[in-house]
C-alpha positions in Angstrom: 10.9 -2.8 -22.3 13.6 -4.5 -20.4 12.6 -5.2 -16.3 15.6 -5.9 -13.7 15.1 -7.6 -10.5 15.8 -4.4 -9.1 13.2 -2.0 -10.3 10.2 -4.8 -11.2 7.5 -4.3 -13.0 7.9 -0.3 -12.7 10.7 -0.4 -15.1 7.9 0.2 -18.2 7.6 3.6 -16.7 11.5 4.8 -17.1 13.4 7.1 -15.2 10.8 9.9 -15.6 8.7 9.2 -12.8 11.0 9.3 -9.7 12.2 6.5 -7.5 9.8 6.4 -4.8 7.0 6.6 -7.1 8.2 3.3 -8.7 8.8 1.8 -5.7 5.3 2.7 -4.2 3.9 1.0 -7.3 5.9 -2.0 -7.4 4.8 -2.5 -3.6 1.1 -2.0 -4.6 0.9 -4.2 -8.3 3.0 -7.0 -6.9 0.2 -7.3 -3.9 -2.6 -7.0 -6.0 -1.0 -9.9 -9.0 -0.6 -12.6 -6.4 -3.1 -14.6 -5.8 -5.7 -13.9 -3.4 -7.7 -16.3 -0.7 -11.0 -16.7 -1.5 -13.9 -15.0 1.5 -16.0 -17.9 0.5 -13.9 -21.5 -0.1 -11.0 -20.1 1.7 -8.6 -21.4 -0.8 -5.9 -19.1 -2.9 -7.2 -18.7 -6.3 -8.4 -15.6 -6.7 -7.4 -12.8 -8.7 -8.2 -9.2 -9.7 -10.4 -8.9 -13.3 -10.6 -5.1 -13.0 -10.6 -2.3 -10.1 -12.5 -4.5 -7.0 -13.5 -7.0 -9.1 -12.7 -10.3 -7.8 -13.1 -14.2 -9.4 -11.7 -16.8 -7.7 -10.6 -20.0 -9.9 -12.1 -22.6 -7.5 -15.4 -21.7 -7.0 -15.8 -19.7 -9.9 -17.7 -17.1 -7.5 -17.2 -13.6 -8.6 -17.6 -10.7 -6.1 -16.8 -7.1 -5.3 -14.1 -6.0 -2.8 -11.0 -3.6 -2.4 -9.3 -2.3 -5.5 -6.1 -3.5 -5.1 -5.8 -6.6 -2.7 -8.3 -8.5 -0.6 -7.3 -8.3 3.3 
Protein backbone atom coordinates (compact mmCIF):
# COMPACT_ATOMS: atom_id res chain seq x y z
CA UNK A 1 0.00 0.00 0.00
CA UNK A 2 1.52 3.37 -0.93
CA UNK A 3 2.42 5.80 1.80
CA UNK A 4 2.54 9.51 1.20
CA UNK A 5 4.35 12.27 3.03
CA UNK A 6 1.08 13.43 4.51
CA UNK A 7 -0.15 10.22 6.13
CA UNK A 8 3.26 8.53 6.75
CA UNK A 9 2.98 5.12 8.45
CA UNK A 10 -0.79 5.42 8.87
CA UNK A 11 -1.23 4.97 5.11
CA UNK A 12 -1.65 1.25 5.65
CA UNK A 13 -4.97 1.79 7.43
CA UNK A 14 -6.81 3.70 4.72
CA UNK A 15 -9.66 6.07 5.39
CA UNK A 16 -11.66 3.80 7.69
CA UNK A 17 -10.12 4.88 10.98
CA UNK A 18 -10.49 8.65 10.76
CA UNK A 19 -7.98 11.46 10.64
CA UNK A 20 -7.47 12.03 14.36
CA UNK A 21 -6.81 8.37 15.16
CA UNK A 22 -4.30 8.06 12.34
CA UNK A 23 -2.60 11.32 13.32
CA UNK A 24 -2.15 10.12 16.92
CA UNK A 25 -0.88 6.77 15.67
CA UNK A 26 1.77 8.45 13.49
CA UNK A 27 2.93 10.55 16.45
CA UNK A 28 3.44 7.48 18.65
CA UNK A 29 4.91 5.21 15.99
CA UNK A 30 7.39 7.73 14.62
CA UNK A 31 8.68 8.36 18.15
CA UNK A 32 8.92 4.62 18.84
CA UNK A 33 10.86 3.79 15.66
CA UNK A 34 13.60 6.37 16.20
CA UNK A 35 16.82 5.24 17.85
CA UNK A 36 16.59 6.04 21.53
CA UNK A 37 19.43 6.93 23.93
CA UNK A 38 20.74 4.03 26.02
CA UNK A 39 20.37 4.42 29.78
CA UNK A 40 23.65 2.55 30.37
CA UNK A 41 26.13 3.90 27.79
CA UNK A 42 24.29 7.18 26.97
CA UNK A 43 24.68 6.64 23.20
CA UNK A 44 21.88 6.64 20.62
CA UNK A 45 21.46 3.09 19.45
CA UNK A 46 18.59 1.53 21.37
CA UNK A 47 15.87 -0.09 19.29
CA UNK A 48 12.55 -1.51 20.41
CA UNK A 49 12.30 -5.30 20.17
CA UNK A 50 8.75 -5.64 21.46
CA UNK A 51 6.44 -3.77 23.83
CA UNK A 52 8.64 -2.64 26.70
CA UNK A 53 11.74 -4.61 25.59
CA UNK A 54 14.68 -2.54 24.32
CA UNK A 55 18.14 -3.52 23.07
CA UNK A 56 21.19 -1.29 22.72
CA UNK A 57 23.22 -1.98 19.59
CA UNK A 58 26.29 -0.24 21.03
CA UNK A 59 26.73 -1.98 24.42
CA UNK A 60 24.54 -5.03 23.71
CA UNK A 61 22.36 -4.73 26.80
CA UNK A 62 18.71 -5.73 26.71
CA UNK A 63 16.46 -4.07 29.24
CA UNK A 64 12.86 -3.24 30.04
CA UNK A 65 11.43 0.24 29.73
CA UNK A 66 8.34 2.06 28.61
CA UNK A 67 6.21 0.41 25.94
CA UNK A 68 6.61 2.90 23.09
CA UNK A 69 9.58 5.18 23.77
CA UNK A 70 12.25 5.74 26.40
CA UNK A 71 12.19 9.01 28.28
